[in-house]
TIVEX-468697 format. One record per residue (C-alpha): residue number from 1; x, y, z. Coordinates in steps of 0.001 Angstrom, whole numbers, m for minus. Example, Ala and Ser with C-alpha at 12.3 -4.5 7.8 and 13.67 -1.06 7.14 Angstrom:
// residues 2
num|c1|c2|c3
1|12300|m4500|7800
2|13670|m1060|7140
END
This chain:
// residues 912
num|c1|c2|c3
1|92076|91023|119858
2|92355|88346|117185
3|89095|86729|118328
4|87379|90112|118219
5|88653|90753|114677
6|87443|87313|113550
7|83974|88041|114942
8|83620|91021|112590
9|82901|88731|109621
10|79470|89712|108229
11|78340|86119|107646
12|79199|85156|111225
13|77382|88220|112612
14|74198|87283|110696
15|74461|83690|111892
16|74981|84776|115505
17|71824|86882|115361
18|69938|83941|113857
19|71302|81630|116560
20|70205|83941|119374
21|66721|84314|117883
22|66567|80564|117374
23|67441|79945|121017
24|64818|82422|122190
25|62063|81016|119967
26|63097|77411|120651
27|63019|77739|124430
28|59667|79515|124249
29|58096|76755|122110
30|59938|73559|123094
31|61209|74423|126559
32|64613|73953|128185
33|66993|72405|127120
34|65586|70961|123885
35|64620|74333|122513
36|68168|75676|122525
37|69837|72797|120670
38|69574|74262|117164
39|70785|77698|118209
40|73524|76296|120431
41|74768|74130|117548
42|75145|77206|115374
43|76973|79064|118177
44|79378|76150|118723
45|80109|76015|114983
46|80696|79778|114945
47|82973|79425|117964
48|85115|76812|116170
49|85381|78976|113039
50|86383|82018|115116
51|88985|80091|117130
52|90621|78623|114024
53|90652|82018|112252
54|92006|83825|115333
55|94736|81205|115784
56|95792|81627|112158
57|95894|85414|112533
58|97896|85114|115752
59|100524|82914|114106
60|100775|85387|111268
61|101263|88244|113758
62|104108|86300|115376
63|105784|86025|111989
64|105465|89768|111526
65|106924|90290|114990
66|109933|88141|114094
67|110231|90082|110853
68|110248|93363|112772
69|112961|92038|115090
70|115111|91157|112072
71|114490|94611|110661
72|115609|96267|113907
73|118856|94304|113838
74|119702|95874|110493
75|119707|99496|111647
76|121007|100009|115184
77|123552|102287|116779
78|124135|105544|118616
79|125145|108967|117411
80|126732|111941|119208
81|124461|115023|119276
82|124185|118374|120979
83|120734|118633|122545
84|119568|121270|125018
85|123082|122714|124999
86|124645|119421|126139
87|126678|116921|124156
88|125269|113400|124532
89|124854|110019|122851
90|121397|109054|121618
91|119986|106138|119674
92|119605|106711|115955
93|115926|105858|116366
94|115509|108686|118925
95|116974|111425|116755
96|114678|114475|116472
97|114513|117604|114347
98|116698|120345|115830
99|119454|118058|117119
100|123019|119018|116187
101|124727|115818|115002
102|128525|115503|115215
103|129929|113695|112180
104|133435|112348|111650
105|135188|109985|109253
106|133351|106689|108940
107|130016|107898|110340
108|126784|107333|108490
109|124524|110354|108193
110|121467|109340|110277
111|118957|111883|108940
112|118515|114667|106415
113|120137|117878|107575
114|122067|121077|106883
115|125808|121630|107232
116|126497|123983|110181
117|130264|123933|110472
118|133112|121609|109681
119|136382|120970|107903
120|136998|119428|104475
121|133797|117329|104591
122|133456|114796|101754
123|130449|112485|101573
124|130079|109130|99825
125|126610|109223|98223
126|126984|105999|96232
127|124124|104485|98235
128|121837|107186|96879
129|123187|108106|93474
130|125047|104938|92526
131|128108|107078|91743
132|131384|106478|93566
133|132724|110046|93367
134|132833|111849|96709
135|130649|114933|97145
136|132049|118018|98908
137|129706|119572|101484
138|130239|123149|102665
139|128379|126417|103146
140|127635|126650|99415
141|126366|123054|99177
142|125080|122460|102701
143|122617|119589|102307
144|123290|116136|103766
145|121078|113126|103140
146|120260|110176|105348
147|122158|106984|104552
148|125243|108639|103056
149|128664|108144|104640
150|131435|110521|105763
151|134688|109643|104002
152|136775|112726|104715
153|136714|115543|107270
154|134310|116277|110109
155|131254|118469|110597
156|128242|119461|112647
157|124828|118974|111054
158|121447|120423|111989
159|118783|117715|111683
160|115872|118901|109530
161|114068|115663|108651
162|113897|112206|110232
163|112184|108892|109603
164|109700|108558|106778
165|109972|112236|105829
166|113581|111932|104701
167|114406|111495|101031
168|114444|107710|101273
169|111234|107747|103317
170|109390|109342|100438
171|110196|106276|98361
172|108161|103991|100605
173|104824|104558|98847
174|103821|101481|96884
175|100913|100430|94674
176|98353|98721|96888
177|97493|95684|94781
178|99705|92865|93577
179|99072|90843|90384
180|97566|87925|92310
181|95408|90241|94392
182|94027|91825|91230
183|93071|88407|89874
184|91671|87109|93161
185|89553|90210|93543
186|87926|89291|90249
187|87420|85689|91350
188|86034|86800|94713
189|83540|89110|92992
190|82343|86263|90767
191|81981|83901|93733
192|80206|86589|95736
193|77732|87396|92983
194|76972|83750|92222
195|76702|82944|95933
196|74401|85881|96553
197|72239|84895|93595
198|71825|81287|94773
199|71390|82372|98402
200|68557|84763|97552
201|67011|82278|95116
202|67175|79457|97680
203|65645|81682|100355
204|62841|82717|98001
205|62101|79126|96952
206|62031|77848|100552
207|59887|80777|101706
208|57452|80511|98791
209|57076|76746|99303
210|56520|77326|103022
211|53823|79938|102336
212|52163|77769|99667
213|52020|74822|102070
214|50383|77002|104733
215|47884|78342|102179
216|47013|74842|100936
217|46514|73737|104554
218|44391|76824|105223
219|46876|78001|107837
220|47963|81199|106144
221|46381|83303|108879
222|47673|81140|111700
223|51301|81848|112675
224|53238|80211|115479
225|56729|80519|116891
226|57584|77269|115087
227|56815|78968|111762
228|59137|81840|112692
229|61863|79352|113593
230|61484|77594|110232
231|61833|80875|108317
232|64838|81739|110462
233|66518|78438|109585
234|65858|79065|105886
235|67588|82413|106195
236|70546|80944|108090
237|71036|78267|105412
238|70889|80883|102671
239|73524|83195|104165
240|76072|80441|104742
241|78003|81302|101575
242|81546|79890|101545
243|84420|82363|101244
244|88090|82399|102185
245|90320|83587|99351
246|92033|86311|101411
247|92901|83816|104136
248|94341|81382|101586
249|96623|83953|99988
250|97698|85481|103304
251|98480|82095|104838
252|100415|80991|101766
253|102397|84239|101725
254|103144|84024|105440
255|104335|80431|105065
256|106549|81403|102109
257|107926|84386|104024
258|108822|82169|106977
259|110618|79680|104725
260|112513|82467|102938
261|113749|83746|106300
262|115626|80467|106700
263|117034|80909|103198
264|118382|84370|104077
265|115792|86463|102287
266|114047|88993|104527
267|110589|89778|103132
268|109634|93180|104539
269|106290|93387|102737
270|104222|90199|102791
271|102735|90499|99305
272|106171|91219|97814
273|106896|87496|97715
274|103860|86811|95533
275|104679|89798|93316
276|108219|88499|92816
277|106745|85204|91673
278|105036|87072|88835
279|108097|89180|87981
280|109059|88940|84331
281|111850|91499|84407
282|114536|92611|86862
283|116049|96048|86266
284|119220|96054|88323
285|121852|98651|89026
286|125494|97666|88698
287|127208|99074|91765
288|126608|97064|94909
289|124167|94654|93310
290|125941|92930|90452
291|129289|94158|91754
292|130687|94326|95274
293|130772|98159|95510
294|134397|97784|96562
295|137021|98978|94081
296|140178|96849|93840
297|143340|96865|91757
298|142752|94063|89286
299|145752|94363|86928
300|149146|96056|87033
301|151620|96921|84298
302|155141|97458|85655
303|158644|97080|84142
304|157080|95878|80904
305|155055|93092|82560
306|151271|92810|82877
307|150305|91084|86111
308|146889|90078|87410
309|145978|90746|91036
310|143704|88172|92668
311|143635|87684|96403
312|146383|87721|99003
313|148609|85265|97165
314|148929|87774|94317
315|151105|89983|96548
316|153764|87293|96866
317|153609|86520|93137
318|154017|90186|92191
319|156940|90644|94599
320|158661|87670|92996
321|158242|89208|89538
322|159913|92564|90323
323|163105|93560|92109
324|163202|94991|95616
325|164260|98375|94239
326|161239|98535|91905
327|158970|97380|94753
328|160342|100119|96998
329|159649|102784|94362
330|156141|101424|93742
331|155271|101493|97444
332|156649|105002|97726
333|154458|106391|94916
334|151436|104603|96398
335|151730|105691|100029
336|153290|109148|99689
337|150863|110494|97103
338|147532|109940|98854
339|144956|111971|100711
340|143505|108963|102511
341|144251|107432|105893
342|144731|103891|107146
343|143412|103465|110682
344|143629|100403|112927
345|140282|99769|114639
346|139846|96720|116892
347|142746|95008|115193
348|141366|95621|111715
349|142671|97984|109048
350|140154|100607|107931
351|140897|102881|104974
352|139120|106233|104746
353|139043|108003|101415
354|137611|107800|97931
355|136954|104332|96457
356|139883|104724|94052
357|142256|105796|96838
358|141121|102884|98984
359|141766|100445|96152
360|145322|101731|95605
361|146155|101692|99324
362|144730|98172|99708
363|147011|97115|96854
364|149983|98624|98684
365|149050|96828|101896
366|148694|93610|99912
367|152355|93986|98945
368|153262|93851|102637
369|153837|97546|103281
370|153014|99439|106489
371|151245|102769|106008
372|152743|104529|109055
373|156242|103260|108357
374|156137|104433|104742
375|155101|107969|105744
376|157118|108357|108948
377|160248|110169|107691
378|158754|112171|104834
379|158247|115916|104964
380|155304|117064|102846
381|156118|120393|101226
382|153095|120841|98977
383|149938|118988|97961
384|147730|119524|94951
385|144639|117379|95624
386|142733|115496|92979
387|139812|117192|91262
388|137658|116347|88276
389|139168|119112|86147
390|142841|118226|86612
391|142148|114462|86853
392|145341|114021|88818
393|146899|114419|92253
394|150425|115524|93040
395|152598|115962|96123
396|156045|117415|96768
397|158109|115744|99489
398|161327|116549|101260
399|163352|113370|101508
400|165381|112378|104614
401|168617|112620|102585
402|167930|116260|101751
403|166583|115828|98230
404|163113|116637|96935
405|160831|114266|95056
406|157515|114969|93299
407|154843|112331|92821
408|151981|112289|90332
409|149053|109945|89834
410|145899|110293|87781
411|144268|109645|84418
412|146566|107454|82336
413|146611|109533|79169
414|147476|112703|81143
415|150251|111208|83266
416|151774|109350|80311
417|152174|112630|78398
418|154079|114083|81382
419|156634|111219|81398
420|159865|110959|79392
421|161296|108047|81349
422|160166|104691|82655
423|161443|102465|85476
424|163261|99381|84162
425|163528|95974|85827
426|166494|97179|87944
427|164629|100182|89237
428|166591|102650|87105
429|164948|105432|85056
430|165499|104866|81320
431|164366|107058|78409
432|160836|106417|77140
433|160874|105742|73387
434|157962|106350|71011
435|157544|102614|70598
436|157312|102169|74358
437|154738|104964|74558
438|152680|103171|71911
439|152958|99852|73752
440|151943|101440|77063
441|149009|103156|75331
442|147929|99759|73966
443|148114|98335|77497
444|145958|101193|78796
445|143369|100665|76033
446|143369|96921|76674
447|142656|97459|80377
448|139940|99980|79560
449|138262|97491|77221
450|137951|95124|80206
451|135980|97783|82113
452|139008|98713|84220
453|139629|102294|85304
454|143301|102980|84566
455|145687|105237|86461
456|149388|105919|86046
457|151770|106607|88935
458|155028|108473|88381
459|157777|110399|90228
460|160522|112961|89585
461|163628|113829|91604
462|164262|117562|91885
463|167775|118789|92523
464|166840|122272|93753
465|165617|121589|97241
466|164380|125151|97595
467|161866|124771|94749
468|158291|124680|95973
469|156401|124412|92656
470|155494|120944|91452
471|156812|120499|87886
472|154488|119417|85061
473|156861|117270|82968
474|159994|115162|83008
475|158531|112377|85135
476|159483|108712|85364
477|156577|106296|84842
478|156448|103586|87507
479|153263|101591|86815
480|149847|101500|85199
481|147097|100337|87565
482|143820|98819|86372
483|141041|99258|88951
484|137565|97750|88869
485|134538|96998|90983
486|134500|93181|90735
487|131383|91179|89970
488|129837|89396|92941
489|130443|85638|93090
490|127512|83598|91764
491|125938|86461|89819
492|126476|84873|86401
493|124890|81585|87462
494|121947|83432|89012
495|121402|85423|85824
496|121360|82208|83797
497|118766|80736|86160
498|116645|83857|85755
499|116814|83555|81970
500|115805|79896|82172
501|112839|80951|84317
502|111741|83487|81737
503|112894|86455|83822
504|114830|89026|81813
505|117657|90760|83667
506|118399|94307|82482
507|121326|96355|83773
508|120664|100078|84188
509|123777|102016|85175
510|125400|105436|85081
511|128673|104010|83718
512|129813|104592|80169
513|128724|102208|77442
514|132009|100258|77237
515|132235|99629|80979
516|128570|98676|81102
517|128995|96246|78201
518|132015|94576|79755
519|130350|94104|83162
520|127102|92926|81536
521|128970|90346|79455
522|130845|89138|82536
523|127537|88735|84376
524|125890|86974|81424
525|123318|89750|81021
526|124397|91004|77585
527|123855|88156|75156
528|124820|87875|71507
529|121495|89207|70277
530|120900|91763|73036
531|120926|95542|72779
532|123096|97913|74791
533|122030|101530|74563
534|123051|104899|75911
535|120530|106669|78140
536|120526|109820|76018
537|119724|107832|72878
538|117008|105865|74669
539|115470|109133|75825
540|115151|110361|72233
541|113290|107285|70956
542|109693|107623|69823
543|107042|105287|71326
544|107036|103180|68151
545|110814|102830|68249
546|110695|101869|71934
547|108293|99055|71078
548|110992|97706|68768
549|113944|98223|71100
550|112759|97467|74648
551|112118|93696|74175
552|115797|93294|73133
553|117211|95889|75520
554|119604|94369|78059
555|121903|97220|79048
556|121248|100939|79495
557|124383|102982|80168
558|124839|106582|81326
559|121193|106647|82308
560|119448|109385|84233
561|116689|108799|86815
562|114095|109733|84190
563|115552|107182|81772
564|115101|104455|84393
565|111590|105639|85103
566|110704|105652|81415
567|112063|102118|80962
568|110145|100721|83953
569|106962|102581|82981
570|107062|101283|79409
571|107827|97746|80526
572|104732|97815|82753
573|102318|99778|80598
574|103454|99023|77062
575|104313|95348|77536
576|102369|94414|80695
577|105488|93243|82539
578|105763|92804|86291
579|109018|94640|87040
580|111426|94251|89957
581|114013|96988|90514
582|117142|96684|92639
583|118360|99802|94395
584|116989|102249|96900
585|118633|105563|96187
586|117122|108970|95632
587|118208|108909|92009
588|116212|105684|91642
589|113128|107207|93272
590|110978|107546|90125
591|111776|104016|88906
592|111359|102498|92374
593|108008|104170|92832
594|106841|102801|89486
595|108242|99280|90052
596|106144|96376|91283
597|108824|95186|93712
598|112013|96632|95201
599|115028|94508|96079
600|118117|95241|98191
601|121211|93055|98085
602|123268|92348|101185
603|123341|93048|104905
604|126413|95222|104523
605|124613|97547|102153
606|123289|100955|103008
607|120397|101521|105362
608|118658|103555|102674
609|118507|100589|100320
610|117386|98228|103062
611|114718|100533|104426
612|113378|101007|100901
613|113353|97365|99955
614|110394|95016|99834
615|112814|92084|100021
616|116351|92141|101444
617|118715|89429|100233
618|120541|88867|103514
619|123308|86571|102254
620|124390|89022|99513
621|123764|86266|96983
622|122048|87404|93819
623|120896|83806|93368
624|118599|84152|96381
625|116389|86322|94158
626|115629|83135|92253
627|114500|81465|95491
628|112187|84400|96194
629|110728|84087|92694
630|110316|80329|93154
631|108386|80728|96398
632|106352|83510|94830
633|105334|81207|92006
634|104453|78556|94578
635|102102|81070|96224
636|100371|81595|92875
637|100050|77867|92146
638|98871|77102|95682
639|96235|79811|95386
640|95020|78213|92155
641|94846|74813|93861
642|92821|76290|96694
643|90477|78159|94348
644|89892|75007|92291
645|89031|73070|95443
646|86863|75824|96911
647|84908|76438|93710
648|84110|72722|93505
649|82729|72671|97053
650|80955|75962|96482
651|79284|74815|93269
652|78126|71482|94705
653|76771|72939|97965
654|74947|75816|96303
655|73414|73780|93482
656|72465|70928|95833
657|70793|73333|98289
658|68920|75141|95525
659|67523|72099|93727
660|66689|70350|97001
661|64758|73445|98026
662|62941|73504|94682
663|62029|69785|94673
664|61646|68744|98301
665|61206|72089|100007
666|64155|71561|102375
667|67932|71729|102228
668|69836|68454|102851
669|72529|70252|104865
670|71709|72177|108038
671|73271|75459|109099
672|75684|73717|111470
673|76738|71271|108763
674|77263|74087|106263
675|79466|75898|108791
676|81602|72762|109173
677|81870|72465|105381
678|82751|76164|105299
679|85556|75533|107779
680|86857|72662|105645
681|86768|74914|102603
682|88259|78039|104120
683|90689|77313|106931
684|91609|73632|106834
685|91978|73450|103055
686|94062|76621|103206
687|96456|74998|105666
688|96635|71895|103498
689|96995|73443|100025
690|98510|76879|100669
691|101615|75480|102362
692|102800|73235|99527
693|106528|73941|98845
694|107747|74944|95356
695|109202|72511|92841
696|112089|73117|90451
697|109689|72687|87548
698|108212|76094|88370
699|111462|77741|87274
700|111340|76167|83822
701|108410|78341|82790
702|108000|82048|82238
703|106144|84043|84875
704|102439|84764|84812
705|101497|88192|83493
706|98803|90530|84713
707|96539|89685|81784
708|96588|85905|82204
709|93329|84325|83361
710|93648|83119|86929
711|91161|80268|86460
712|92539|78267|83550
713|90839|75783|81267
714|92453|72939|83183
715|90984|74243|86432
716|87515|74564|84857
717|87805|70987|83573
718|88597|69691|87049
719|85942|71852|88756
720|83151|70941|86342
721|84065|67240|86222
722|84239|66793|89985
723|81089|68890|90517
724|79102|66773|88073
725|80202|63559|89783
726|79441|64826|93307
727|76086|66334|92335
728|75043|63146|90551
729|75872|60963|93539
730|74344|63303|96126
731|71229|63856|94016
732|70649|60109|93738
733|71068|59743|97507
734|68876|62753|98229
735|65943|61793|96034
736|66093|57991|95983
737|68449|57093|98821
738|65824|55490|101060
739|64831|52976|98396
740|68373|52205|97291
741|69612|51674|100837
742|66404|50156|102228
743|66160|52784|104917
744|62934|52774|106932
745|61647|53720|110316
746|61351|57028|112133
747|65077|57802|111725
748|65215|57048|107978
749|65189|60701|106917
750|67744|61719|109551
751|69970|58766|108600
752|69770|59638|104907
753|70571|63304|105536
754|73499|62312|107755
755|74748|59943|105028
756|74489|62747|102441
757|76411|65082|104742
758|79060|62434|105460
759|79430|61509|101772
760|79693|65181|100819
761|82512|65739|103337
762|84477|62669|102201
763|84136|63770|98584
764|85873|67002|99634
765|88562|65126|101577
766|89567|63081|98535
767|89136|66020|96177
768|91531|67964|98393
769|94107|65275|97652
770|93304|65631|93936
771|93943|69363|94149
772|97606|68851|95117
773|98382|68702|91395
774|95997|70076|88807
775|97679|68448|85829
776|99610|65318|86800
777|97974|62013|87610
778|100309|61106|90466
779|98892|63312|93192
780|100546|61290|95986
781|104109|62370|95135
782|105615|63988|98236
783|102301|63887|100116
784|103595|61699|102942
785|106421|64160|103563
786|103955|67018|104004
787|103027|66742|107664
788|100761|69804|107549
789|98695|68278|104754
790|98472|64918|106520
791|97558|66586|109813
792|94716|68481|108153
793|93398|65302|106557
794|93514|63414|109866
795|91899|66291|111783
796|89105|66598|109212
797|88270|62890|109406
798|88483|62791|113225
799|86219|65812|113643
800|83804|64368|111103
801|83560|61165|113177
802|82977|63212|116338
803|80276|65312|114673
804|78423|62272|113313
805|78745|59959|116298
806|78743|62263|119328
807|77368|65690|118404
808|74165|64618|116754
809|71955|66803|118943
810|73782|69948|117952
811|74717|69014|114353
812|71346|67409|113452
813|73012|64064|112688
814|72531|60470|113830
815|75188|57754|114274
816|75824|55678|111138
817|76471|51960|110799
818|79875|50801|109655
819|78382|49862|106283
820|77192|53440|105694
821|80562|54798|106853
822|82283|52511|104351
823|79832|53580|101632
824|80586|57271|102298
825|84326|56658|102097
826|84031|54570|98905
827|81899|57196|97155
828|84373|59885|98187
829|87371|57854|97014
830|85876|57481|93548
831|86815|61188|93184
832|90400|59969|92753
833|89392|57834|89754
834|87295|60670|88346
835|90342|62952|88583
836|92478|60489|86605
837|89850|60346|83855
838|89528|64142|83792
839|93280|64658|83527
840|93345|62463|80436
841|91047|64940|78682
842|93195|67503|76822
843|91937|71061|77226
844|95035|73160|76479
845|98473|72451|75139
846|100342|75701|75416
847|99539|77404|78236
848|100005|74918|80993
849|97554|74311|83797
850|98686|77200|85912
851|98688|79997|83404
852|102365|79611|82537
853|103483|79416|78942
854|106323|77262|77720
855|109589|79012|77101
856|110014|80122|73478
857|112574|78320|71403
858|114952|79820|68871
859|116602|83185|68745
860|115173|85973|70827
861|115928|88642|68292
862|113604|88516|65311
863|114370|91819|63680
864|112399|93054|60713
865|112827|96201|58743
866|110656|98983|60090
867|109487|101944|58091
868|110996|104321|60598
869|113785|102118|61985
870|116766|100741|60127
871|118710|98117|62046
872|122245|97188|61161
873|123399|94055|62939
874|127133|93734|63437
875|128847|90852|65038
876|132204|90893|66659
877|134041|89117|69384
878|136958|91535|69467
879|136731|95003|70988
880|135033|97547|68767
881|135221|101326|68897
882|133071|103161|71422
883|129457|103505|70403
884|129229|100438|68148
885|126812|98598|70375
886|124250|101337|70408
887|125394|104155|68159
888|122245|106163|67735
889|122406|109037|65295
890|120096|111998|65459
891|118805|111902|61903
892|115216|111611|60784
893|115740|107880|60578
894|117251|106128|63589
895|120198|103834|62940
896|121045|101145|65465
897|124150|99004|65493
898|124072|95886|67611
899|126836|93358|68327
900|125314|89939|67852
901|127532|87220|66516
902|130993|86456|65160
903|130895|88053|61748
904|129463|91127|60101
905|126121|90662|58407
906|124503|93045|55933
907|121375|94842|57031
908|117951|93833|55867
909|115023|91687|56867
910|116477|88487|55431
911|119461|88657|57701
912|117627|89928|60753
END
C-alpha cells in the first residue's frame, strides 16, 4: 500500500513513462542489453526513491498505530444496558442508539440520552460546564450528556446519540491548516513556479539547439530513433524538479510526536505539535487545569483558633489543638448532617456526593473518624436538603439517650445569624457576644479573600423530643470551614516558563472576580500590571476599547461561552495570535472551535476533554505544555533548516542545467544523477535535519506569528552565498575543467561530468552540515551525538561511492582516480569556510535567524490616555473591595481600575 501511494507522485509517473519509452527505443536502435541501460538506470533510481518514501510512510503509520493504542487505553470499560428486552453488559464502544443504559452512583454517562426513569438523579457536569454544582435530572429536565458523571441516585437512560454526533463530538471540527503549513504552502508555490519556469526554459533551449543543429547539418527532414531518444532525455531532465517540503514537515512532526510520547504528552493530531510551537497565548480554564478539580478543606476556625489543613499530618495537629469533647462535636456535625455516602471499594474509600460534601467528609475522615460508626446509632427524623435558594442543609436527629438534636451547615453569613452561642475550648456552649460575631465575620472575610468558599457548621439541642420542625435560630456555632480547589503542583513554575518563552497565559473562568484573582495570583498568571475583568464588562467593550484592554488582559471572571469565544476570536483576528485553549466542555465549544490548538490536562480527567483534545498532557503536569511548545518550535526551526538546504540545491541544479543547456547544448547531470540528488534533497536531508532535538534557547524567544516571513534574511544570505560559491566552482569545471585538470582521451568528457556530479554531491553533504545551525559558526556542536544525522551522512557518501565506482553503466558515470575524489571532497569542504564567512555578514539584528524576535524589556503595561478610555491605575498589596480590579461602569466613558503596584498613583498619561 505504501509503495503504491509513493508511486502516485506525478514526477515519478512522468519519469517512468520516459524510462519505458527509452528502453523501447534503445533496444530497437542499440540492441539488447546496451539499449536498455539508460531506461533501466532511471527505473532503478525511481525504485530507490519509492522504497525510501514508502519506508518513511510505513514508520509514520506505525507511530499513528501506537498513538491509537494509547488513545484506546484512555477510554475503556463496559456498561449495563437493556437491549432486545434483555439486560446485558456491552463495551462502551459498542453502544448504539436505542439502548437503555442503567446508571448508578459513580457511573460515567457513556452517550447523549434522555432520562426514562430513576430516583433522585444528580449529575456532575463540571467536565462540560466547568461548574461544580450538581445538576438534577428528572422528567422536566431529562437530557443527559456524554462524559458527565452520576453523583447521586440512579436512573435508566435512552441512548439518542453516540460517538462523533454527541455534544463533544461536534467539537472535533478543526481548521485544516496550521501556521507552518500556511507558510510552507507559500514556499512550495514559489519553488514550484520557479522550477516549472526553469524546466520549461531548459527544455525549450535544449530542443531549439537540437533542431538548429539538425537544420545546420541539413538533417531536419531525417529523423531516427536516436533523435527521439535524445528529445526524451531532454524532457526527463527538465521534469526532474526537486520537491519534498511535505515530507520534511511530516517527518519532523512524527519524530517530535514520538519523543513527546516518552515525555508523557499524547499528541492526538500530528500537526498540533507544530501549532503549539507557534502558540503565543494559552487561554486556560481554572477547574481541573490550573487546579486539581478536587475540593478540600484548607483552613478551619474552631474554638477561637485558625488552623491550616495540609495533608494527613494536619489531622494529628488539629486533634492536638482541640479537646476530645470539641472533636466529638465537630465529627458529629460533619457526619450527621450530610446527604453523601462513603463506600469502601476494593479497600479504598470512595465518597459520592457534591464536591463540597466530599471535601467536608474527607476532612472528617482525616480526623480519624469512621463514617458508619458515626451514623450507626442515630435516628434521622427529618432532613431539609441543600438548595441554592436556602444555601443551607439541616437535619433533625433522635439521639440514643432520648434527646433530639438539630444540625445546620451552609453559607457562613446565614448560619452565623442563626447562632447565639459558640463552642468554647472545653466543648461547652457559651453566649456569642457582638465582639465575637465581628471577629468571626472578619475570619470569614479573610478566608474569602484567599479564594476559599466558607461554610459554618452548628447544632442545637431540643428538649421537646416530640417536635418535628427544625428550628431556625438559637444554634451553637461549632466551626467555620474554608474550602478550596487547590492549585496543581508545578503550575506556577510552568506559567513563569511560559512567560519567559513569550507565551501569555490567560485564565478564563466562571468564578467570581475575587476568587479568580486569588487563584491567578497564586498561579503567577495575574501580574502587577495585568488586568482582571468581569465577563459582563468585557462583553460591553467596543472594538477600540478591546484593542486597549486585551494585550493586558490576564484574567476573565464570570465569563460566558460567548465571552470566551469573543476573546479567542479577537486574539486571533485582531492581534494575529496563535491561541491554545485548555478545556473540552460544551460550554467551551465556541472558543475551542475557534482556537488553533486544544489541550487536555491529565489522564484522570474526563473522557470529553480527552476526546476533544489535540494534545493530552498525560502526567497531569502543566509544565509539560512547555515541552510541547519546545518541540513545536524545533519543528519550525528544523523546517527552516531543511528549506534553506533544499533551496540551495534547487537553485544550483536548476541554474547549472539551464546555463549548460544554453552554452553547451547539454545538461551536466543526467536524469539518474538528478534523481539521486533529488533523494539527497528530499528524503535523506529530511532524516538528517528534521530530527534535530530542541534546545533550551528556543524558549528564550517569543513564538513566531502567522505574519512572519518563513524565509528570513539570514536564510537568504546563506542560500545566496552558498549558491554563488557552488555555481562558480561547477561552472569553472563545466566549461574549462578539461584544461585545468589536463583531461584527455575518449573518456575525458565522461570523467569531467562524473567529477562535476561528484563535486556537486559533496558540496551538498558539507552544506547539510552547515544547515544544522543557520546563525552560529560552531555547526559541530552536538553533531556526534546525533546518530541519525551521522548515519545519513555515512549512507550518502557510501552510496555516492557505489554509484561512481560500480554503477557507471546505469548512472552514466566512470570511476574516478583518488586525486579526483580528493579534489571533490576538498571543493565540497570549502562550503564550511564559506559558511563561516557568510555568518560574519550581519543581515538582521532584531529578528533572529528563525523569525523569532527578542523578548521586550521593561514594563508590559504602557498605558496612555485614550479619547474614549480613561484608565485609573491603583496599586495595592492588601485586599481591596470587590470590583476594584476591573470595576467597569456603564457610562459613556469607560472607567477601568487596575491593581498594579504598592501605592496609589493618580491617573494620567505621565503615570501610566
